[in-house]
N, C-alpha and C positions, 0 to 999 in steps of 0.2 A: 504494500500500500504506500503510495507516495506521501512524503512528509506534508503535513498540513501547514499552509502558509499562515503567517501572522496577519491579523486584521489591520487594514489600513486605517488612517485617521478618519476618512469618510465613513467607512464601515462601522467604526466605533460610534460616530455621531448617530448613524441610523439606529444602531442597537440601543443607544442611550435614549433616543426619542421613543422608540418602540417600547422599551422597558418602562419609561415614565408613563406612556399611554396605557400599557397593561396594568401597571400599579394603580393608576387612578380609575381605570375601568372598575376594578374590584372595590376600590375605595368608595366609589359612588354607589355601586350595587349593594354593598354591605352597610352603607350608611343608614338606609331607611329602616331596617329592622332595629337599629340602635335608637333611632330618634322618633319613630312612628308613634309610640305610646304617648310621649310627652306632647308631640305636635297635635295629635288628635284630642288630647285632653284640653290643651290651650285653645286651639282654633275652633273646636266643635263642642267642647264640654262633654266629651264622650268617655264613658268609663270602660275599662278593659273587661272582657267577659260578657259583654252585652251584644245582641244581634247587630246593633248600629255600629259598634266598634269593629265587629267582624266584616260588616259591609264596607266600611270606609278603608279598613286595613286591606281588604281585597281589591278595592278600587285603586288604591295607591300602588299596588303591585300589578294588577291586571291591565288597566288602561295603558300605562306606560309600556308594558310588555307587548301589547298588541300593536300599538303605534310604532314602537321601536322595531318590532318584527317587520312591519310593512315598509317603513322607511329604511330599515337596515337592509332589506332585500333590494330596495331601490339603490341604496348606497353600494351594495355589491355590484350592481349593474354599472353604476357610475365609476366604480373602481376599475372595472374592466374597460370601460369606454374612455375615460379621461385620465387615467393613471392613478397609481397607488399613493404617491406622495401628496398630491393636491387634495384628494379626498380625506386622507388621514389628518392633514393639517386643519382643514375646516371642521372636521368632526370633533377634534379635541377642543378647538375654540368654542364650538357650540355647547358642548356639555360643561365646559369650565364656566362659561358665562351664565348658563342656565342654573348651575349649582349655586353660584353666588347670589343670583336674584331670588332663588327659592328661600333664602334666609330672611327675606323681607316680606314673605307671604302674610297676608292679613285675613285669609279665609282658606278653607279646605279646598275650594275649587281652584284658587290661585296656586296653592301648593301642588295640586294635581297637575296643573298645566306645566309648571316648571320642572316637575319630576318627569313628565312626559318628554319634554324637549331634551332634558339631560339624558334620558334613556335612549333617545334616538341617536344622539351623538356617540354614546357608548357602543351601541349596536353596530354602527358604521365603522367606528375606529378599529374594533377587533379584527374585522375582516380585512380591512386595508393593510393593517400592520402585519398580519400573518402572511398575506400574499406578497407583500413587499420584502419581508425577510427571506421567505422561501426562494425568491428569484434573485436575490442579491449575491448568494453564495453558490459557487459551482461545485465545491468539494462536498460530497454527500455527508461525510462525518462532521465536518465543520458546520454545515447547514443544520443538521439535527441537534447539535450542541447549542447553536445559537438560538434556535427555536425553543429548545427546552429551557435554557438558562434565562432568556429574556422573559419568558412566560412565568418563570419562578418569581419575578418581581410582582406578579399579581398578588401573591401572598404577602409581600412586603406592603402592598396597598391595604390588604386586610388588617395587617398589624398596625399600620399607620393610622387607619381610621379608629381602631380600638384605642391606641395611645392618645390620639387627638381628642377623642370623645371623653376619655378619662380625665385628661388634663383640663379640658374645657369645663367639665362638670364640676371640678374643684375650684376653678378660678373665674367662672363666668361673671360673678357679681363685680369683679374688678375690671372687666372689659368695658369699652365705651358703649353707652346705651344706643340701641338700634332704633332709629326713628325714620319715618318717611318724610322727605322734603315737603315743606308746606304747600308748594305749588302743585304737588301730585296727590295730596291727600283727598281732594274731591273725587278723584278717579280711583286711586289705589287703595285708599282707606288709611287707617292708622293702626299702629301697634300698641296694644294696651300696655300700661306700665308693668304689669306682671310678666309680660313677654319681652320687654326691652333688654333683659339680660338672660334670656332663655338659652340654655346650653345647646338645645337642638338647632337653634338658628345659627349660632357660630359654627357648629359642626358642619352644617350644610354649606355655609359660605366658604369654608376652607377648601372646597372642591375647585376653586379658581386657580389653585397653585400650579397645575401642570401647564397652564397657558403661558406662564412667565418664561421658563426655559425654551419653550417652543418658539416664541416670538424672536428670541435671540439666535437660536440655532437654525431656524427655517431656511435662511438664504444659502446655507452650506449643504443642504440635503439633496442627494441625487434621486432621479427617478429609477424605477426598476429597470435594469439593463435588458432583461429578456422582453419585457413589455415594450420598452422604447425601440428595440431592434425590430420587432414585428410591426410596430406602428410606423417606423420610418420606411420599412420595406414594403408597406402596403399589404402585408400578409396577415394582419391581425383581424380575425373574424369578429363579427358583431356578437356580443353575448346574447344568449336566449334562454329564458327560463324553460321553454318547451324542450330545449335540447337536453336539459337535465333528466328528462324522462324518456330519452331515446333508449333503444334496446341496450346500448353499451353502458349507459350510466343510470338507468332506472333503479336497479337494485341498490347501487351505491347511494343514490340520493335518498331513497325511502328508508333504508336501514340506518344511515348516519343521522337522518332527521329524527327518527324515533329514539335512537340511543342518546342523542343530544338532549331530547326532551326528558328522558328518564334521568340523565345526569343532573340537569338543572332542577328537576323535580325533587331529587334527594337533597340538594343544597337548600332550596327554598322551602320545601315542605317539611324538612327536619332540622338541619343545622341552623338555619336562620330564624327558627322559632325560639331559639335560646332566650332572648330577652323576655319573651312571654312566659317561659317555663321557670326561670330562675327564682321568681318570687315565691314559688312553692317549696323551696328548700328550707329546712329548719334553720340552717346557719345564716341564710340570707334574711329570714324573718327576724332572727335574734339581733343581727347587726342593724337592721332598719329600725327596730324598736329602741335599741340603745342610742342610735343617732338622734332620735326625737325625744328622748326621755328628759323630762323636766322643762320642756319648752312650751310656749303657747301653741295652741292647736295649729295655726297656719304655719308657724316656723317649724314645728315638729314635722308637719307634712312635707315641707320643702326639704328639710334635712334628711328625712327618710328616703325621699325620692332621689336626692343626690347620692346617698349611700348605695341605693339599689343600682343607680347608673354606673357608679364606679365599680361595683362588683360585676355587673354585666360586662363592662369593658375588660375586666381582668379575665373572665372566662372566655371572652371573644379572642383575647390575645393568645390564650392556650390553644383554641381552635385554629387560629390562623398560623401559629407556630407549627402546628401539626401539618397544615396545608403547605407551608413553606418547605418543610422537610419532605413532604410527599412530592412536591414539584421538583425538588433537587434530586430525589430518588429516581423520578421518571427521566430526568435529564441524563443521569448517570447510566441508567439501564437501557435507554432507547437504542444505543449503538451495539448492545450485546444480545438483544432479542431479535432473532430472525423473524419470528412470527409476531405480527402486531396483535393478533388475538390473544396469544399467551401473555404478552406484555400487559394488555388491558386486564386480563383475568388475575394477574398478580396483585392488583388492587381491589378488584370487584369481590373476589371470594372472601378475603378477610373482612371487607366492609359489610358483607351480607350477615356476618356473625356479630361484628363489633357494634355497629350502629343500633340495631334493635336492643341489644343488651344495655348499652349506655343510656338510651332514652327510657328504657324501663327503670333504670336506676333513678333517673330524674322523676319518673312517675311516683316511685316510692317516697321520694321527698327527704331522704336522710343522706346527709353528706358526711363522709369520714375525712377529717382534716388531719394530715400527718405533720405539717409544719407551717408556722405562720411567722412572718418577719417583715421588717421594713427595709426594702432595698431602694430607698429613694435616691441613693447616690447613682442609680442607673435610671436614666430618663424614662418615665412612664411606668416604673416598677415601684409603686408606693403601696405599702400594706399588702404584701403578696402572701399567698398561701399555696401549699401543695396539697391536693386532695384527690380522692379516688375518682370522683366525677370530672375533676379538672384534667386528670390524666386520660380518662375515657374520652372526653371531647377532643383532646389532642390527637388520639388515635383515630377518632371519627373524621377529623379534618384531614389527617394524613391520607386515609383511604379515599375520601370523597374528592378532595381538591386535585389530587394527582391526575384524576381522570380528565379534568379540564385541560391540563397540559398535554395529555395524550391526544386530544382532538386537535389541538393546535399543530402538533407534529404530523398527525395522520392526514388531515384533510388536503393539504397541498399536493399529496402524492396521488390523489384519486380524481382530480379534475384537471383538464388541460388549461393552458395559459389563458386563452380567451374566455374561459368559463370559471377560472379559479376563484375570483372574487364572488361571482354569482353563486357558484356551488357552495362555497364556504358560508356565504351569507344565508343561503336557503337553510342549510343544516343548523347553523348557529342561531339564526333569528326566528325562522318559522318553528323549528324544533325546540331550541333552547329557550329563547325569550318568550315566544307566544304560547307554546304548549307546556314548557317546563316551569317557568317562573310563576304562573298562576297557582301552582301547588301550595304557595304560601296562603292563598285564599282557601283552597280546598281543605287544608289542615285546620284553619280557623273555623270554617263552617261545620265540619264534622265534629270538632271539639265542642260545639254548642248544642249538639243533639243529646237528648235525654238518655239514650241507651249507652253512651260512652262512659266507661268506668272512670272514677276520679271524684274526689270531694271538692276540688277547687278547679277554676279555669286553667291554672298552671298544670295541674296533674292531668286533666283531660287533654290538654295540648301535647303533653309529653307522650302519653300512650298512643295518641293518633300519629305523632311524629315517628314513633317506633314502627308502627304498621306501614306508614307511607314509605319509610326508608327500606324496609324489608321487601315490600312489593316491587318498588321501582328498581332496586339493585338486582332482584331476581329476574325481572324483565330484561335488564341489560345483559345479564349472563346468557339468557336464552337467545337474545338477538345477536350476541357476539358470534354465534355459530354461523350466521349469515353474512358477517362482515367481510368484504373482499380483502384479500391479502395483496398489497402493492409490492412491486419489485424493488430491488435495492436502488435502482436509478430511475424510479418511476416519475420523478418530477421532470427530468429531461425527456423521458420516453413519452410522457403524456402530452408534450408540446405538439406532437404530430398527430394526435387523435382527432 
């Protein structure tokens, strides 16, 4: 095997922008489960565990997912039509700006609008970045490593939003008060005093960060050489959604779309329910009670809420650390597994066992804490504990999140250049965003039904999450039997399809 060349400075720039994009994709997606509870309570006066809470919780996930899927599919077409770099740049600017504006929402409908535009940008960005990276590197080993390691930054995004939310929850009262400019108040509305220092608003606004390095680096970024060469030669075929269902590609399109839906369904129907599940743990209840003890009713409620938010952020860090290790494990293993099916099953089979057991533990509501300490000298690690369910959610994140990196490595191998963005977009957006993400709503709705076991909304959500995880991972295992096996040089071979 020839020696792998070192990355050029331009390739490093592309990798950096793609990694930032991947990180903030997940940053934005995982932000809503952390802040939805507080946002719904402030903007709509809605209490958790009620049908109205489940309805709006579902709307905030489902409407952006559907719109993101539709526009993401259009973005895949535009990526194939006008180039990877241009579409990626505008998609990042769209979701960064929308995320910032969502922090100034004065109603649930306004929050829903900005979450939708944020989601559209995220859906388009993933497809453009994967196609761009896959076509930038000719060395197959180098290409697989770059795809694997840049996608690992998605989990850094998950960790970052957990850190940011935890820090903001502790210091929000010291931040500048958020107010709508007076000349816009007649149209936009006003932010009530209780919400001017709301931690969920600052957390959402932090999504503008990826736009800053993009604006600086954008002039130095090249277009995909394979796409550019075909465009210049006049041999670039027009992308077509109908072609995805041609005899050569129909099986690939259908199977990858369904499996993407199951992968996202596990993440949103189980893992991302953690903020709604944690209040049912005995240790969390004790800490919330201690935080509000001896204070007036309103102050006690605020203190308890902040305590719960910090605990949620810490458990989310454990989950995302697991996901980070899972993504790096995938990046290390991808060049050693000849069979892509076997590589995928390496994570699916343990997940089929681990996830239902972990969420059943949350359903029981008892946490076994092994160690507690203050590691505040490490940024973001304040008042840390090591517990049984904390380790469990780490392992659950490891098995679940690695699968997302698998798809980023796999999809470029099974679609030709002129369909690469469209094909990836169809699987990721129609399957993952439109069909998979709404499992966040499915779990919440099932958890409100009377026959579901559990004495509290948290316990009901946990047991439903266990069932959803088991069912969807089992479906993915079965569907993996139909997953096409690409060849070693399939990215180059697919150019002639």
